[in-house]
Backbone as a chain_set.jsonl record, in Angstrom:
{"seq": "MKRGFTLIEIVLALMVVAIGLLAVFQLFPSGLRASYDATAETRLAHFGDLVMNAIRATAAGPGTDWTGENAFRDDVVEELQNSGYAVEHVDDPDEFMEIPYPAGQRGTDEEETVRYNLQVNLVDDDGDGNPDDTLARVRLRVRYGKVGGVEQVFYTEIYNMKAMP", "coords": {"N": [[56.26, 145.524, -24.876], [56.411, 144.242, -28.155], [54.062, 142.717, -30.342], [53.864, 140.342, -33.013], [55.034, 139.098, -36.229], [58.389, 138.226, -37.243], [60.277, 139.222, -40.076], [61.771, 137.119, -41.028], [60.418, 134.904, -40.149], [58.09, 135.234, -41.607], [58.942, 134.843, -44.172], [59.937, 132.216, -44.037], [57.339, 130.867, -43.706], [55.938, 131.422, -46.009], [57.556, 130.073, -47.711], [57.159, 127.332, -46.979], [54.329, 127.152, -47.691], [54.651, 127.664, -50.465], [56.05, 125.454, -51.332], [54.235, 123.34, -50.599], [52.046, 124.037, -52.301], [53.348, 123.684, -54.842], [53.762, 120.903, -54.858], [51.109, 120.187, -54.97], [50.274, 121.043, -57.326], [51.881, 119.558, -59.038], [50.419, 117.255, -59.318], [48.365, 117.667, -60.999], [49.056, 117.332, -63.895], [49.291, 114.532, -64.08], [46.759, 113.591, -63.311], [45.293, 114.687, -65.245], [46.26, 113.333, -67.48], [45.482, 110.714, -66.857], [42.762, 110.923, -66.913], [42.354, 111.524, -69.572], [43.43, 109.001, -70.822], [41.548, 107.203, -69.772], [39.111, 108.108, -70.821], [39.815, 107.633, -73.599], [40.289, 104.935, -73.619], [37.66, 103.987, -72.919], [36.131, 104.949, -75.17], [37.486, 103.491, -77.256], [36.785, 100.908, -76.424], [34.04, 101.067, -76.757], [33.64, 101.491, -79.565], [35.11, 99.323, -80.696], [33.38, 97.315, -79.546], [30.934, 97.822, -80.885], [31.654, 97.47, -83.613], [32.521, 94.764, -83.615], [30.198, 93.377, -82.669], [28.425, 94.025, -84.772], [29.698, 92.686, -86.852], [29.475, 89.995, -85.917], [26.734, 89.76, -85.928], [26.207, 90.108, -88.699], [27.712, 88.006, -89.97], [26.22, 85.947, -88.868], [23.715, 86.197, -90.166], [21.254, 85.291, -92.735], [21.798, 85.913, -95.327], [24.615, 86.157, -95.711], [27.491, 85.308, -97.425], [29.507, 82.654, -97.439], [31.155, 81.293, -99.14], [33.605, 81.997, -100.127], [36.647, 83.797, -99.269], [36.836, 86.409, -100.026], [34.186, 86.993, -100.818], [32.906, 86.76, -98.318], [34.195, 88.633, -96.738], [33.541, 90.987, -98.113], [30.689, 90.997, -97.787], [30.608, 91.28, -94.974], [31.763, 93.747, -94.515], [30.189, 95.475, -96.264], [27.782, 95.245, -94.967], [28.398, 96.432, -92.571], [29.008, 99.018, -93.448], [26.503, 99.813, -94.38], [25.092, 99.859, -92.123], [25.949, 102.168, -90.955], [28.438, 102.237, -89.927], [31.29, 103.367, -91.121], [33.595, 101.625, -91.976], [36.36, 99.644, -93.179], [37.904, 96.76, -94.84], [41.311, 96.018, -94.243], [44.147, 95.246, -95.914], [46.996, 95.336, -95.21], [48.595, 94.714, -92.235], [49.814, 96.715, -90.794], [48.723, 99.169, -91.569], [46.619, 101.856, -90.893], [43.372, 102.881, -90.955], [41.354, 105.971, -90.781], [38.67, 107.25, -88.891], [36.169, 109.584, -87.981], [35.192, 109.742, -84.672], [33.085, 109.967, -81.727], [30.425, 108.954, -83.943], [29.378, 111.416, -86.278], [30.794, 113.517, -85.205], [32.522, 115.895, -86.763], [34.949, 117.21, -86.457], [38.066, 118.77, -86.717], [40.02, 118.142, -84.921], [42.698, 116.07, -83.861], [42.294, 114.358, -81.817], [39.779, 113.467, -81.802], [39.537, 111.43, -83.518], [39.418, 107.97, -84.51], [41.761, 105.614, -85.176], [41.99, 102.705, -87.213], [42.501, 99.046, -87.805], [41.136, 96.67, -89.534], [40.76, 93.34, -90.093], [39.516, 90.624, -91.782], [39.328, 87.31, -92.088], [38.844, 84.089, -93.719], [39.489, 80.795, -92.44], [41.682, 78.065, -92.898], [40.509, 75.071, -92.167], [40.818, 72.196, -92.544], [43.281, 71.956, -93.497], [44.054, 71.89, -96.215], [44.946, 73.782, -97.709], [43.051, 75.71, -98.703], [40.839, 78.226, -97.866], [38.214, 77.485, -95.541], [34.457, 77.256, -95.334], [33.651, 77.497, -92.652], [34.927, 78.728, -90.438], [35.77, 81.865, -89.456], [38.124, 84.51, -88.753], [38.502, 87.435, -87.166], [40.136, 90.477, -86.53], [40.567, 93.305, -84.936], [42.272, 96.283, -84.606], [42.523, 99.113, -82.885], [43.214, 102.595, -82.419], [43.37, 105.486, -80.505], [43.47, 109.024, -80.652], [46.382, 110.958, -80.652], [49.518, 110.033, -82.386], [51.017, 107.283, -80.996], [49.198, 107.062, -78.901], [46.518, 105.645, -77.094], [45.949, 102.123, -77.504], [44.121, 99.409, -78.528], [43.198, 95.833, -79.015], [40.971, 93.881, -80.538], [39.648, 90.75, -80.849], [38.154, 88.003, -82.51], [36.595, 84.784, -83.153], [34.528, 83.531, -85.498], [32.027, 81.075, -86.064], [30.548, 79.423, -88.857], [27.475, 78.397, -88.382], [25.709, 77.29, -89.997], [27.002, 75.55, -91.719], [27.945, 73.786, -90.154], [28.23, 70.098, -89.354]], "CA": [[56.628, 144.38, -25.727], [55.637, 144.277, -29.43], [53.739, 141.516, -30.855], [53.889, 140.132, -34.39], [56.015, 138.15, -36.813], [59.553, 138.812, -37.933], [60.502, 138.955, -41.525], [62.332, 135.744, -41.351], [59.171, 134.014, -39.921], [57.048, 135.254, -42.763], [59.585, 134.193, -45.462], [59.778, 130.748, -43.974], [55.977, 130.477, -43.852], [55.625, 131.458, -47.405], [58.377, 128.916, -48.383], [56.392, 126.172, -46.656], [53.23, 127.226, -48.405], [54.972, 127.449, -51.811], [56.363, 123.935, -51.479], [53.057, 122.551, -50.556], [51.353, 124.3, -53.597], [54.146, 122.974, -55.996], [53.413, 119.539, -54.761], [49.66, 119.786, -55.381], [50.324, 121.495, -58.955], [52.469, 118.468, -59.817], [49.405, 116.212, -59.407], [47.397, 117.948, -62.16], [49.297, 116.679, -65.339], [49.069, 113.067, -64.076], [45.476, 113.552, -63.249], [44.708, 114.923, -66.627], [46.73, 112.181, -68.339], [44.771, 109.688, -66.433], [41.43, 111.18, -67.363], [42.509, 111.307, -71.17], [43.489, 107.551, -70.979], [40.187, 106.618, -69.351], [38.222, 108.46, -71.915], [40.303, 106.968, -74.814], [39.959, 103.586, -73.485], [36.121, 103.915, -73.128], [35.709, 105.186, -76.605], [37.974, 102.422, -78.043], [36.054, 99.714, -76.126], [32.69, 101.152, -77.293], [33.783, 101.44, -80.894], [35.358, 97.939, -80.777], [32.217, 96.488, -79.257], [29.924, 98.129, -81.859], [32.153, 96.772, -84.851], [32.561, 93.324, -83.458], [28.943, 92.873, -82.658], [27.782, 94.129, -85.98], [30.332, 91.621, -87.666], [28.883, 88.766, -85.547], [25.285, 89.648, -86.398], [26.244, 89.983, -90.166], [28.094, 86.647, -90.246], [25.042, 84.874, -88.554], [22.665, 86.499, -90.999], [20.881, 84.399, -93.697], [22.384, 86.443, -96.583], [26.0, 86.165, -95.674], [28.119, 84.367, -98.347], [30.61, 81.998, -96.676], [31.723, 80.427, -99.986], [34.944, 82.423, -100.349], [37.183, 84.691, -98.256], [36.634, 87.769, -100.499], [32.816, 87.291, -100.624], [32.595, 86.805, -96.931], [34.738, 89.969, -96.32], [32.795, 92.083, -98.776], [29.447, 90.991, -97.121], [30.605, 91.844, -93.662], [32.133, 95.135, -94.592], [29.031, 96.132, -96.757], [26.668, 95.283, -93.862], [28.858, 97.429, -91.521], [28.861, 100.38, -93.87], [25.015, 100.013, -94.357], [24.656, 100.071, -90.581], [26.403, 103.48, -90.507], [29.934, 102.238, -89.523], [32.197, 103.433, -92.131], [34.731, 100.91, -91.818], [36.681, 98.739, -94.449], [38.931, 95.799, -94.6], [42.646, 96.508, -94.529], [45.142, 94.034, -95.987], [48.265, 95.503, -94.494], [48.242, 94.809, -90.757], [50.434, 97.878, -90.144], [48.104, 100.259, -91.97], [45.437, 102.135, -90.21], [42.243, 103.829, -91.541], [40.83, 106.973, -89.839], [37.194, 107.575, -88.864], [35.674, 110.455, -86.891], [34.383, 109.063, -83.552], [31.999, 109.371, -81.903], [29.96, 109.331, -85.132], [28.781, 112.551, -86.42], [31.714, 114.574, -84.924], [33.393, 116.223, -87.979], [35.975, 118.186, -86.211], [39.635, 118.494, -87.31], [40.846, 117.766, -83.848], [43.154, 114.64, -83.993], [41.962, 113.514, -80.757], [38.346, 112.997, -82.077], [39.673, 110.375, -84.55], [39.833, 106.629, -84.207], [42.34, 104.738, -86.242], [41.608, 101.273, -86.883], [42.944, 98.148, -88.739], [40.147, 95.636, -89.484], [41.169, 92.226, -90.818], [38.539, 89.535, -91.677], [39.858, 86.177, -92.962], [38.402, 82.735, -93.338], [40.577, 79.9, -92.067], [41.781, 76.706, -93.562], [40.342, 74.111, -91.031], [41.287, 70.883, -92.835], [44.802, 71.843, -93.98], [44.188, 71.505, -97.664], [45.417, 75.039, -98.262], [42.08, 76.557, -98.998], [40.058, 78.638, -96.682], [36.921, 76.705, -95.6], [33.372, 78.116, -95.087], [33.186, 77.236, -91.418], [35.387, 79.67, -89.47], [36.35, 83.211, -89.876], [39.003, 85.211, -87.83], [38.353, 88.863, -87.151], [41.1, 91.264, -85.784], [40.298, 94.88, -84.991], [43.085, 97.029, -83.913], [42.094, 100.56, -82.715], [43.99, 103.588, -81.641], [42.795, 106.74, -80.287], [44.212, 110.256, -80.353], [47.659, 111.205, -81.262], [50.35, 108.924, -82.566], [51.521, 106.812, -79.66], [48.077, 107.186, -78.024], [46.001, 104.319, -76.413], [45.602, 101.303, -78.464], [43.418, 98.042, -78.104], [43.137, 94.928, -80.021], [39.792, 93.042, -80.326], [39.895, 89.566, -81.652], [37.119, 86.826, -82.273], [36.579, 83.727, -84.111], [33.037, 83.352, -85.876], [31.685, 79.867, -86.775], [29.38, 79.349, -89.629], [26.793, 77.39, -87.846], [25.008, 76.651, -91.058], [27.932, 74.65, -92.417], [28.467, 72.709, -89.247], [27.525, 69.157, -89.467]], "C": [[55.69, 144.378, -26.923], [55.286, 142.813, -29.809], [53.829, 141.514, -32.296], [54.816, 139.164, -34.857], [57.258, 138.868, -37.384], [59.467, 138.519, -39.418], [60.784, 137.544, -41.93], [61.224, 134.713, -41.102], [58.163, 133.992, -41.225], [57.577, 134.679, -43.996], [59.522, 132.738, -45.347], [58.304, 129.988, -44.164], [55.648, 130.483, -45.332], [56.39, 130.424, -48.159], [57.601, 127.587, -48.15], [55.155, 126.015, -47.507], [53.443, 127.09, -49.839], [55.369, 126.06, -52.065], [55.115, 123.009, -51.461], [52.161, 122.913, -51.808], [52.063, 123.614, -54.812], [53.893, 121.554, -55.908], [51.981, 119.379, -55.271], [49.693, 120.106, -56.819], [50.886, 120.319, -59.583], [51.416, 117.298, -60.118], [48.553, 116.456, -60.609], [47.87, 117.183, -63.485], [48.959, 115.113, -65.208], [47.638, 112.809, -63.99], [44.727, 113.663, -64.636], [44.925, 113.783, -67.605], [45.827, 110.956, -68.061], [43.424, 109.558, -67.017], [41.304, 111.059, -68.834], [42.512, 109.839, -71.447], [42.227, 106.811, -70.806], [39.171, 106.724, -70.467], [38.452, 107.659, -73.188], [39.973, 105.566, -74.672], [38.461, 103.166, -73.614], [35.739, 104.007, -74.495], [36.296, 104.02, -77.402], [37.178, 101.063, -77.865], [34.688, 99.747, -76.857], [32.773, 100.926, -78.965], [34.11, 99.976, -81.339], [34.294, 96.978, -80.501], [31.21, 96.604, -80.358], [30.235, 97.408, -83.059], [31.937, 95.445, -84.785], [31.192, 92.676, -83.383], [28.105, 92.874, -84.005], [28.457, 93.021, -87.022], [29.688, 90.276, -87.312], [27.579, 88.576, -85.946], [25.304, 89.405, -87.9], [26.598, 88.544, -90.47], [27.068, 85.583, -89.834], [23.785, 85.081, -89.311], [22.417, 85.433, -92.088], [21.587, 84.761, -95.035], [23.874, 86.508, -96.773], [26.672, 84.991, -96.586], [29.429, 83.927, -97.79], [31.465, 81.292, -97.592], [33.317, 80.921, -100.411], [35.415, 83.585, -99.409], [36.671, 86.103, -98.782], [35.035, 88.221, -100.492], [32.309, 87.418, -99.194], [32.953, 88.143, -96.411], [33.864, 91.002, -96.784], [31.348, 91.994, -98.054], [29.423, 91.627, -95.743], [30.897, 93.407, -93.72], [30.997, 95.885, -95.295], [27.98, 96.498, -95.718], [27.164, 96.386, -92.894], [28.609, 98.766, -92.081], [27.261, 100.683, -94.063], [24.458, 100.3, -93.191], [25.177, 101.46, -90.218], [27.858, 103.471, -89.933], [30.745, 102.177, -90.809], [33.564, 102.88, -92.02], [34.928, 99.964, -93.098], [37.72, 97.856, -94.074], [40.166, 96.356, -94.975], [43.611, 95.412, -94.704], [46.392, 94.119, -95.351], [47.985, 95.666, -93.075], [48.809, 95.986, -90.099], [49.747, 99.173, -90.671], [46.864, 100.593, -91.248], [44.646, 103.187, -90.903], [41.744, 104.848, -90.418], [39.285, 107.186, -89.967], [36.893, 108.504, -87.657], [34.886, 109.559, -85.799], [34.336, 109.762, -82.281], [31.316, 109.833, -83.374], [29.183, 110.562, -85.184], [29.765, 113.739, -86.095], [32.702, 114.778, -86.136], [34.551, 117.163, -87.529], [37.323, 117.854, -86.666], [40.488, 118.144, -86.253], [41.256, 116.176, -84.018], [42.64, 113.86, -82.969], [40.381, 112.99, -80.942], [38.283, 111.929, -83.162], [39.993, 108.973, -84.026], [40.501, 106.15, -85.341], [42.175, 103.308, -86.014], [42.068, 100.452, -87.98], [41.936, 96.862, -88.632], [40.708, 94.591, -90.528], [40.194, 91.022, -90.623], [39.18, 88.529, -92.592], [39.187, 84.885, -92.658], [39.607, 81.843, -93.14], [40.348, 78.634, -92.552], [41.656, 75.817, -92.375], [40.864, 72.79, -91.209], [42.638, 70.869, -93.42], [45.044, 71.587, -95.401], [44.631, 72.7, -98.444], [44.481, 76.094, -98.857], [41.151, 76.929, -97.952], [38.733, 77.94, -96.784], [35.783, 77.668, -95.322], [32.902, 77.862, -93.727], [33.676, 78.057, -90.374], [36.056, 80.854, -90.204], [37.15, 83.809, -88.651], [38.899, 86.73, -88.066], [39.25, 89.545, -86.18], [40.656, 92.582, -86.034], [41.366, 95.453, -84.077], [42.572, 98.56, -83.92], [43.021, 101.41, -81.968], [43.08, 104.842, -81.679], [43.67, 107.918, -80.028], [45.593, 110.278, -81.134], [48.509, 109.973, -81.549], [51.034, 108.498, -81.15], [50.481, 106.867, -78.564], [47.731, 105.804, -77.643], [45.654, 103.415, -77.601], [45.059, 100.009, -77.817], [43.268, 97.19, -79.249], [41.933, 93.987, -79.681], [39.953, 91.79, -81.335], [38.715, 88.551, -81.501], [37.176, 85.9, -83.48], [34.965, 83.557, -84.359], [32.928, 82.025, -86.6], [30.435, 80.07, -87.666], [28.545, 78.12, -89.201], [25.884, 76.615, -88.88], [25.681, 75.594, -91.808], [28.422, 73.555, -91.501], [27.717, 71.478, -89.429], [26.524, 68.803, -88.206]], "O": [[54.467, 144.481, -26.821], [56.058, 141.87, -29.631], [53.872, 142.601, -32.873], [55.391, 138.424, -34.059], [57.165, 139.967, -37.929], [58.693, 137.69, -39.898], [60.258, 136.919, -42.851], [61.144, 133.725, -41.833], [57.611, 133.005, -41.712], [56.848, 134.099, -44.801], [59.148, 132.03, -46.282], [58.133, 128.86, -44.626], [55.079, 129.502, -45.813], [55.905, 129.931, -49.178], [57.43, 126.812, -49.091], [54.894, 124.924, -48.015], [52.6, 126.492, -50.509], [54.955, 125.534, -53.097], [55.009, 122.046, -52.221], [51.539, 121.979, -52.313], [51.404, 123.043, -55.681], [53.805, 120.961, -56.983], [51.725, 118.416, -55.994], [49.069, 119.338, -57.55], [50.419, 120.005, -60.678], [51.577, 116.514, -61.053], [48.052, 115.498, -61.198], [47.068, 116.464, -64.079], [48.415, 114.511, -66.134], [47.223, 111.811, -64.58], [43.816, 112.939, -65.039], [44.067, 113.342, -68.369], [45.463, 110.245, -68.998], [42.947, 108.529, -67.494], [40.297, 110.562, -69.339], [41.685, 109.392, -72.241], [41.875, 105.917, -71.576], [38.535, 105.79, -70.956], [37.534, 107.097, -73.786], [39.383, 105.005, -75.595], [38.087, 102.198, -74.277], [35.018, 103.131, -74.973], [35.554, 103.548, -78.263], [36.932, 100.275, -78.778], [34.219, 98.772, -77.445], [31.954, 100.196, -79.526], [33.465, 99.455, -82.249], [34.246, 95.914, -81.119], [30.651, 95.586, -80.765], [29.352, 96.755, -83.615], [31.292, 94.862, -85.657], [30.984, 91.591, -83.927], [27.301, 91.995, -84.316], [27.772, 92.544, -87.927], [29.376, 89.486, -88.203], [27.178, 87.465, -86.291], [24.518, 88.59, -88.382], [25.84, 87.889, -91.184], [27.047, 84.476, -90.373], [22.85, 84.291, -89.18], [23.357, 84.684, -92.357], [21.923, 83.846, -95.787], [24.36, 86.866, -97.846], [26.339, 83.819, -96.409], [30.365, 84.718, -97.674], [32.44, 80.691, -97.14], [34.085, 80.147, -100.983], [34.572, 84.267, -98.827], [36.127, 86.876, -97.994], [34.627, 89.359, -100.261], [31.35, 88.146, -98.938], [32.155, 88.771, -95.716], [33.437, 91.853, -96.003], [30.869, 93.085, -97.744], [28.504, 92.344, -95.348], [30.282, 94.198, -93.005], [30.831, 97.033, -94.882], [27.436, 97.591, -95.561], [26.353, 97.2, -92.452], [28.074, 99.629, -91.384], [26.859, 101.83, -93.874], [23.409, 100.942, -93.133], [24.813, 101.91, -89.131], [28.408, 104.496, -89.531], [30.873, 101.146, -91.47], [34.56, 103.602, -91.975], [34.033, 99.59, -93.855], [38.413, 98.099, -93.086], [40.213, 97.125, -95.935], [43.898, 94.688, -93.751], [46.92, 93.088, -94.933], [47.266, 96.577, -92.664], [48.412, 96.315, -88.981], [50.172, 100.244, -90.238], [46.07, 99.69, -90.985], [45.15, 104.212, -91.363], [41.754, 104.508, -89.234], [38.741, 107.281, -91.068], [37.291, 108.25, -86.52], [34.028, 108.747, -86.145], [35.374, 110.144, -81.742], [31.617, 110.909, -83.893], [28.386, 110.821, -84.282], [29.597, 114.831, -86.637], [33.553, 113.94, -86.436], [35.048, 117.885, -88.394], [37.636, 116.702, -86.966], [41.651, 117.838, -86.516], [40.464, 115.26, -84.239], [42.516, 112.654, -83.182], [39.909, 112.14, -80.186], [37.219, 111.561, -83.66], [40.823, 108.856, -83.125], [39.957, 106.216, -86.443], [42.202, 102.764, -84.91], [42.09, 100.967, -89.098], [42.003, 96.119, -87.653], [41.064, 94.938, -91.655], [40.05, 90.481, -89.526], [39.535, 88.839, -93.729], [38.959, 84.566, -91.491], [40.677, 82.154, -93.663], [39.247, 78.096, -92.669], [42.598, 75.762, -91.585], [41.337, 72.189, -90.244], [43.112, 69.806, -93.82], [46.115, 71.117, -95.786], [44.694, 72.671, -99.673], [44.885, 77.126, -99.393], [40.686, 76.076, -97.195], [38.164, 77.786, -97.865], [36.07, 78.841, -95.082], [31.69, 77.999, -93.564], [32.966, 78.179, -89.376], [36.703, 80.817, -91.251], [36.728, 83.525, -87.53], [39.22, 87.194, -89.16], [39.149, 89.213, -84.999], [40.386, 92.987, -87.165], [41.376, 95.147, -82.885], [42.252, 99.102, -84.978], [43.577, 100.984, -80.955], [42.291, 105.164, -82.567], [44.581, 107.805, -79.208], [45.777, 109.619, -82.157], [48.226, 108.921, -80.975], [51.501, 109.312, -80.354], [50.832, 106.732, -77.391], [48.519, 104.877, -77.827], [45.121, 103.894, -78.601], [45.478, 99.595, -76.737], [43.207, 97.674, -80.38], [41.926, 93.372, -78.615], [40.355, 91.927, -82.491], [38.333, 88.288, -80.361], [37.689, 86.18, -84.563], [34.221, 83.458, -83.383], [33.604, 81.807, -87.605], [29.465, 80.742, -87.315], [28.836, 76.985, -89.58], [25.405, 75.505, -88.646], [25.03, 74.795, -92.482], [29.124, 72.612, -91.868], [26.52, 71.632, -89.673], [25.769, 67.833, -88.271]]}, "num_chains": 1, "name": "protein.A"}
């Protein structure tokens, strides 16, 4: 009596192994995408946190001019640029500026670029049609990677405590 496997048994065993490997290999793209998204969200959160905290600190500073929207915006943007954040105000809410991020990475890879839209506006609190010197609204939209990549929106209101009664 001969011992061993028939050709049909070997082919069936190879088919079972191939189907199992195919299922495992299909997990890789979704795992890589999840890893990319997590990295992008972390970088966006870090960038947004840095910019928003710098804006809050600048607005609370003694030299910040709250007397007009352009003066306030210019003070905030200038302080950000002096602190090493090369960001600027954008009037059009659909226009995005680009900045290499993390800072110092000057690669040409599109995925090392943060696209942002920063809007800083004083708010008319009393309804007279003129922005007041007590409240500013800041909105920062950031995108990471290719077009259609991850996007986050950061929003805050900053009160001028020096002008409060």
